C-alpha positions, 0 to 999 in steps of 0.5 A: 812273968811280970809285964808292965806297959808304959805309954807316952800319949804325948809321943804315942809310943810304948815302952815295956818292962818285963821281969822274972817273979822268981829272981826279980830281974827285969828288962826295959825295952824302948825306953824314952829319955825320961828314965826315971819312969822305969826306975821308979816302976821297978822300985815299985815292983821290987825288981832290978833292972838287969838289961836294957834293949831297944828294937831299932834306931828311933826317929821320933824321940830321944832314946834312954837306952844307953842312960838307962842302963848306965843309971841302973848298972844294966847290960845294953843290948843293940842290934848289930844288924843293918850294915855300917852305913845305917846300923848303930855307930861302932862307937855306940856298939862298943858299950853293949851287947850286940844282938844278931838274928836269933840271939837270946837275952835270958834272965831267970824264966824269962827269954827273949830272942831277937828277930831281924825284921828289916823294912822300917829301918835295916837294923830293926829286931823285934823280940820273941818272948818266952815265959819258961815256966809255962813252956818253951813256945813264944807267948807274944812278940815285942815288934817295935815299929815293924807291926802295929795293931792295924798297920805296919812301920813305914819303909820310907824314913831311912830316905825322907828322914836320914837322907839314904836316897833311893832306898825306899823301895828297897826297904818296902820290899824288906819289909814285906819279906820280914812280914812273910817270915813273921806270918809263919809264926803261931796265930796266938802270939800276942803283939805288943807294938812300939806305937798307937795311934797318933804316931808318924811311924805309920799311916793308920795305926790302931788305938788298941794296945795290943793284938794277936798275930792271928787277928792282924792277919785277919785285919791288918792290910799288910798281912792281906797283901800277898803280891810284893809289888802291890805291897810296896806300893801300897805301903809307900803311898800317902805317908805323912811327911815326917817332922824334920825333928826325926832326922835330928833324933836319927842321928842322936840315937844312932850316934849314941848321943849324951843324955840331955836334961831339961833347962831350969824353969826361968820366968822372964818378964816384958823387958826380956820379951821385948828384947828376944822379939828385937833379937829375931828369937823364935817364941812359942805360944803354947796357949789354945789356938782360941786364945792365941787367934784373939791376940798374940805378940807378933811373930810368935808361933802358936804350938798348943800344949796338947797331945800334938805339942812334941810333933809340931815343935819338932817340925817347926822349932829349930834345933840350932838356935835357942828359943822362948815359950810363952806358957799360961801355966806360970807355976815352977812345976808346970813349966818343968813339965813342959821343959820336960816334955821337949827334952824327950825330943831333944829340944832343950835350948829353951832360954826362958818362959813368958808367962801369959801376963807378959802378953797383956803387958805387952798390949798395954805397952804397945797398944795392939796384938796381933790376931789370926783372922777366922774366915767362914766357909762363905767367906772363903767362897766369896773371896774366892769369887771376888779376889785372888786367894791362895787356899792351902790345905795343910792335911796329910797326903792321905787326906788330901787324896780322900777329897780337897777343895778345888784349886787348894794348894797342898802343903803338909804342915810338917813341910811348911818351913821348906816350902815357904818360897811357894807361897805369895805373901802379897795375896791373901792366904787361907789355910785349912786342915780337917777341923782348924787345929793344924791350920791354926799352927800353920797360920801362925807359922806364916805370920811369924815368918812376916806374912800379914794377910793370913787367915784360918778357915773355921771348922776346916775341911769339915765345914766346907763338906758340911756346908755342901761345897764342892770337893775334888779328888779321886778315890775320896771316901766322900762323893767326888763332887758335891754341889752347893746347897740350893 
């Protein structure tokens, strides 16, 4: 059996190709929208893609399953589990072979057996993999968003991203039962998960690309929890706020939305930038946080082009209107790469791209760029003593629980657009995260919404702790109270 893993660092997402070396037939599992990635790999390995499938209706990226099956002339297989309310639409299933618990996909000497594993989503299936040349026992499992290395898929997304109110606890109990069933399989079973560290589909995913069931039963907290009620409480606690684009992806992938393509690279100049600003358009500056803080066009949002670019773009950029990009990567090839990345999460309404020179031209014509003030721990301590100041902690819930600044308000970055009304724009605002990256994005977002007295805590919570300042919060990994250095 030929086995190939594809890993997208920017989505922290894994997809797989399995092929029979005798018949040269292959299957692709959980493909993203960049379907050329898989067709090129199949060509390089001299195999033909005959089957395409996915473990569930994805919420964190645009599925390429239907488009790949059509392009390759392959059979599409989709889960028919989960019921009509939250499974695939009937219109989507009509173009596929419907999988049930125990369904078989077989080609040559490779067999996949679907195992219904609800919890993360109602329709979720894992695939037990058999290499029939070696024997009739499974060698591994493609677990999708069911079992990760060190963690399990979160069961709250159906409620938080898809709007199924009151479903979290029931989903968590389903997840517990799925784990109990899965745990009865042989310990040697290899586990090939759908995500790695950095994904918002779980709380504490490991960075190892694979594991075994036996190892996970020893070290994965979820397998160690034998009480269902306790498991439910733990799995639902401190889950990160899902980016708003999860709901968009869930709808698109459930409905079998037509394949989207990235727009052409359209480089624009100063006059176009001025027109876009006048119209109140969303403009995303993809330069580093340091460059943006030093000087940027007013009302632009900073989302640096790094591994978190897609996550925060999906959280902060609206899907229902056009937007623009500012980039210091201004060749056609580099710009096209940015647009292709955005296409992976369905953000295709990019009207144009402004090169970094447009920012300099703006300064030449208008005289001044906007900046993001950086405050030190000492500065913040003095501000808190002398003036009214709002300290906003944009970290995830688990980070907040492990310790936070006294008097800070907790608004995770992904929740910031929905909670703007809680902030008083007339009072100075200082944002912080762990080290300063997420809070820089948050500060730019508040500036884009007209809040001018906004600062970023340089070095974030780590700098605050390193200075020996007071920390509060039950259950903190740091001492619950730290006294100021003398």
